[in-house]
N, C-alpha and C positions, 0 to 999 in steps of 0.2 A: 504493498501499501504506500503512496507516494506519500511524503510528508506536508502537509499542509502550510504555504507560505503563510504568515501572520505576523511576523515582527517587522517596525517601520526601520529599524537599522541594528547591528550585531557591534557587537565590542568585545576585543580580543585583550585578554591581560587583566586577571583580575587581583593585583597589587591595587592599594589604597586608592589611589586617583581613578583606576580603571572601576572601580566598586562605586566611586563615589558620583563619578559621572553617566554611571547606569540608571542610580537610585535617581539622579537629577533631571532625568531624560524621564522617567518612569513617574517621576510628581509631578509633570508638564504635560500627560498623558500618551506618551511615547510607548509602544512596545517594543522592549529592547531584549536580543537574544544574546545572551552571554556565553563564552568561552573562556578557555583555559587551558593550557598544552598539559598542564596536570590537571586532568580532568575533573579529581576530587574535591578540586577548589570551586568548580562549579556546582555541586551537591551540597559544599558546605554554606556556599553563599544564597542558594536558593532556599536550604534550612533555616538560614540565621537572618542575616540581614534584609534579604530581599522575600521574606517569608511575608504572606499576604498580600502581594502586590502582583502586578501583570506582567513580570518580566520572567521571560522563559528561558531556558539553559539549553547548551549543544554539548554533544560528548566527541563531536569530530568536527572538521572543517566541512565536510561533505553535507552533515546536516545541519550545519550553522547556517551554509549558503543556501539548502535548500527551505529554509524557514524564513526568508527574507524576502519581502515584498521587493517586485522590482521597481526601477533599476535599483539592484541589491547595493546597500550602503554597509560597507564594513570598517570600524575605526579600530586602528592598532593602538593599546596602550601598552606598548612593552619599551623595551631599555633599546637605546639608539644603538645604530650598527647594524651589524651583521644581521642580528635577530627581527630586525624590521624585512630585509631581504628574504630570510627565509620564511617568513610567516607569508609574505607577500607571493613568492613561487610557488605555497601550498595551495594558495586558495586560488591562483589564477586558472589552473585547468576546471573550477567550478562556477568559473563566472562570463558572462555574455558582455559583446558590444556593449557599452554604455552604463555598466555598472562602475561602483563609484570606492576606490580604496583612499581612505585617510589615515595619515600618520597625525596622532595628536603626542609623539612622544617629543623628547627635547632632540631631533635630530639637528644634524649641519646642514644648512642651506644647500651648502654643495651636492649632498646626499639627496636629498629631495628634487634638487634640478634634475638629478640624473635618475631618479625615478620617475616624475614626470612624462621624459622622452623617451624613457624606456616604455611605459605601458600606454603613452600617446600612439607607438607603434603599434599597441595590440588592441586599439579599440577602448582600453580602459580607463577611466576618467580618476585622477592621482590628484589629490589635493592633502597639501603638507597645513596641519594647522598647529600653530602655537596655542599652549593654553597656558595660562599662566592666574595665579591664586592660591597654588597648595592644596591641601587635602579640603581644607574648609572651602575655598574656592569651587572647586569641583563639585561638592555636595550640594553648596546654596548659590553659587553663581560665578563663573572666572569670568576674566576677559578673553577670547577666542581671536584667533588673529589667522584667517585661514587665506590660503593661497594655492594656486597651481593651474587646474584646469578647470574653466571658469562656466563649462555648459553643467558641471557638477554643483554650483552654486544654488538655482532653484530647487532642487532637491535637498539641501540641506542647509538653506536656509530658517525653514521654520522653524528647525530643530535645535540650530544652533543659537538662532537668536531669542527664542525660549529660554533656553537653557542659562544662558550668559548672565552676567551680571547687568545691573541697570544703572546708568549714571543718573545723577540726581534730576536730571529733566524727564526721565523715564525711559532715554533711549538705549538700546541695547548696547552692549560694551562689544559688540563682533560685527564685523560687516566685512564684504571682501577685499581681500589687500591687494591681488596681482596675481599675475603669471607665474609657472615655474615653481622656483622655490623661496619666491619670495614672502610667504607666510613665515617661516622658519627663518627667514632673514630678519623680519619685521620684529621675531621674538628675541632672537640675539642680539638685535640692538636695544632692547627692553633690558633683556639680563646685562648687560652693559652699563645702560643707565643705574640699573640696580645696584649694580656695584659700586658705581660712584655715588649713589647717595648716601650706600650703606659706611661708605668711607668718610665722606664729608660729616655725616653724622655723628662719627666714631671720634674724629678728629675734634669736633665741637662739645663732645663727653669728654675727653681728656683735656681741653681747655677751662672747661668748666670746673674739673676735680683739681687739677694741679696747678693751673696759673690763679683762678680765681678763688680757689680754697672752698668751694662749695662741696656740702653735704651730698648724699646719695638723695636726700628729701628733697633739698634746694633745685638740684639737676629736676628732679621729677617735677618740681612744680615749674619751672623754668619751659620745660616739655610742653606741659600742660598747655601753659599760656600761650606756648608758639603755634601749637595747636588749633590755635582761636582765629589764627592770623592768615597772612600770607605762607606761612612753613604747614598748615593743616595738609596731613598727608598719614599715610599707612605706616609707612616706618617712623615717623616721628611717634605715632601712637603706641606701636608695640616696643619704642624705645622706652617711652616714658612708663608703660609696665614693667619693663626688664628693670628698669634701676631702682623700682617700688618694691619688686618682690623679694622678700626675704626669705633666708634659708632656715629649716629648724632649729637654727641656735639663734635667731632673731637677728643677724648680719646681712648684708647684702647679697645674694647668690652671684651675682655677676663679676663681683670682686674678685671671687674664687674661680673664675674661668681661666684657665690656661689661654695664653694672650698668644696661639698662633691659630690664622684663619685658614680653613678649609676653603674647597672651591671644584668644581663639577667642569670648567673649562670654559663654559659659555661669554663670560668676560675674556679670557683668552682669545675666542673666536673673533670677538668684535674689536680687539685691538690689532688684530693680526689682519682682517679684513680691511680695517683703516689704514694699514702700513700699505696695503697693496694698491688700494685704493689712490694714494695718497691724499687723505684726507686727514688734517691735525685731530683727531679724536684725543686730546692728550689726557683730561681727564680719567677716563676709564683704563686707559692703560696705565697712570698711575695706582689708581686703584685696585687693578691687578699685581701692580711691584709690588704696593704696600702689602700686599698679602705676602707674596713671596718675602718678601723680607722679616714680614711676620713669625715666618716658617724657621728663620734662621735663627732659633731661642738660644741655643747654646753659644751660639758665636756674640749675640746681643749681650748674653750674660756676661761673657768675659769681656766684653767691648766696654759695658757700662764700669768697670774698676780700672780699665785702663785709658780710657778717651776723658780726654777732658772737655766738660761742657759749660754754659753762661753760669756764674752766679746767679742765685735767687734777686732778683729785681721786682720790690713790689709798685706795680702800676699806678702812674699818677691820675690815672680814669676811674670815676664813679662806679661802683657795682653794677648800678642801671645803665649808665654808658657803656659798660664794658658787653654786658648782658645782649642790649641792643644792639652794637655793632659787630657782635658774632653772629643775631639774625640777620644783619644785613650780608656780611660774608656769606653767609648757608645760602642764604635767597638766589645773591648774584650768583654763586659757584655754583648753583644748581639749574638756572638759568644759561650758564655757560655750557653744563653738562649736556641739557636737551636741545640747543643749538647745534654742538657739536654731533649728536647723534642723527638729526635730521639732516645736516650737512652729507652724513656719511650714507645714508637712506635714498638722500635726493643723487647722488652717486650712481650707488647701485642701480637705481631706477633709470638713468640715462644709460648705463653700461648694460644692463640686461634686457634693455625696453620694458620695463613691469608697468611704468604709466602708475606708480603709488600714490594713493589719494591721503595726504599726509594729514586732512584735519578727521578725516576717519580713523586714523592711528591714534591721532591724539582722543579721540572721542572715545576709543575702544581702549583706551588706558585710562579713561576716568574713572573706572571701577571693576572690581574682581581681582586686580594684577596686584602685584607687589609695590610697586611704583606709582598705584594709584594716588592722585591728590588734587585739591581744588584748582592748584598751578595749571593742572593741562586742559581746564576748561577756556584759560588765557590763549594756550597754545592753538587752540581749536579756532577760537574767534581769529586769530591771526592768519591762518592759513583759510577759514573764511570769506576775510575780506581779501585777500590775494592767495588763490591757489597758487599762483606762482613765485611765494616768497621765496628770494633767494638765501634769506638768511633769519631765524628769529630775530637777531641783534638789528634787522633794519626795521621791525614791525614799530611801531611808535610807542605801544605799550612797553617792550621789552627794553627800547633804547631808554625812554622815562625810569625804568626801575633799576636798570643798570650803574645808569647816571645818579639817583637817588643813593643806590648803595654804597658807592664807589669810598666815601670816605671812613664808613664802618668797616669795610670790606679789607681797606688798606691797613688801619688802625690794628684790625686783629692781626692780619699776618705779622707786623711789626710786633704785638705783645707775644705770638709763639715764636719767632725769632730770637727775642732777648730775653726770653725765657727757656730758651731750646729743645722747646715741644714741636717735633715734626708735622708739618701739615701740607704735604704731599699734594692732596686734590685740592684744595681750597689756593693753595700758590699757584699751581699751573693755571687753575682756571683765571687767575688774574693775570698772568704772564700771557695767556692764550688772548685776553680780552686784550693789553697792553701793545699786543704783536697786530691783533687782526685792525685796531684802529690806528695804525701806524701807518701812513702814506709810503715812507720811506724805511727799511729796516736792513741791518748791515749785510745782507746776502751780495751784496755787490764786491764786500771784501772777499766772501767767500770763492765766488768767481773768478775772481782774480788771482786768488790763492792756487786753485785749482787749475786755471791755467798756466798760473808759473812752474808748477810742478809736474802737471801732466799734460799742457797744452792740451786743455779739455775746451778753451777757446768762452768767449763771452760775447753777450750783445751792449752796445752804447743805449742809452737811454732815449735819444733819437733817430736811434734805427733799431727796432724792436724787430726782431725775424733775420738781423743781418748777424751772422757769426764770425767773430773774429779773434785771430790768436797774435798776442804781441810776445816778441822774443827780450825779455825781461831782463837778460843779464849780458845781451848780445853774445853771447856763446850758444845758446839754447837751439839755433835754428828756426825757420819760420814753417816748420811742418807740423801742422795740427791734427789733433786726435779728432775723432769722428764723434760727431754729439749725438748724445743718447740721454735718455731719461729713465731712473730706475724706479 
């Protein structure tokens, strides 16, 4: 007897994210067929978390595909890498042209691009969907960033927009991103910005603790206040909760945590993509390097007994001014980080012909995801006013915001420098800002140096496009190297 097609979508992978997405879909009236390579997990899920729901299970790929309404929609929530390709290969024999495979894991966008192209040849619609928000987001409303074969979107839109988080104005934090690997690219940039936001907040925490002399309670109260203003965000909110959390002995738990940060690689991917694209995404790169430095715990401990730093200097600023300056520094640095992220996406969109909708991306990040913040509404407004906006810093709102924040931004960095507190993310943000607003930077000297030792040529200000070599020593000859850009 043939199996009846009853499910609206199938989902493979019953780890916590997969289970929570299935339950979320069920809550919104969609029938989901659950499958896991270890089929006992299917039975356990149906008997426990999914008990009393409309969720159905499958004990084989063949059974899963047979239970799906056409076009079949199968979402993979498995470990990125070879596992995704292995499942795709096992599913393909049971699909027809026009069926849809969605990869909802944390895949590298290059892998998604390759899968999109491979499945396009077979008539299968591939979608790489970035999913952000962690376990809670998956259960009650994540931010979803789908990209790939656009023919799949009309079939997925009702499901994805129903289960996604909603922005304060009620709009779904999910929209179509673009072709190929664009969905996972946007998720990658999201994660890179997340690295930057976390590093910035951590730097603020260290300044308040080690320079301002704040107690955990004072830091928590400061974060509470910030979360009612321009810094209103999920990460500030959870940092407030973390700093206030007491261990069983009544002391701050966070102060007992070893200061070595882990990572899963997506911030590094963002920095590598920026290097490959020639876009100065300096803040994300510094956040990644800061985690690398934190991992050198033994070396840092030895260095702390050997290397001198400045003697403590009491600030001449009032506590109120110190906190206000720090808030301005964090806000301006955050603007820079997002400006850099959107610059990177713009370059990728041009390179891969994705035609990304930046306003929609800002909307997708307004709720459900780790970097959700009120600030993203201002970014959406900027791109609504000008979809071809070259840089967020050219929008009047952000131009004004960075201008107003400048004094506090610079003063905060001075406090850190004279106190010997490292502020890699905040300082690189200001360095980028000062470089970006400079009509002339000292790269002319670099070009002269390159031409001197390697005959790499240079252009004159009044003759752009004409490459010249100078025999700087009189003995170097007049033959120049070919020009190239790495």
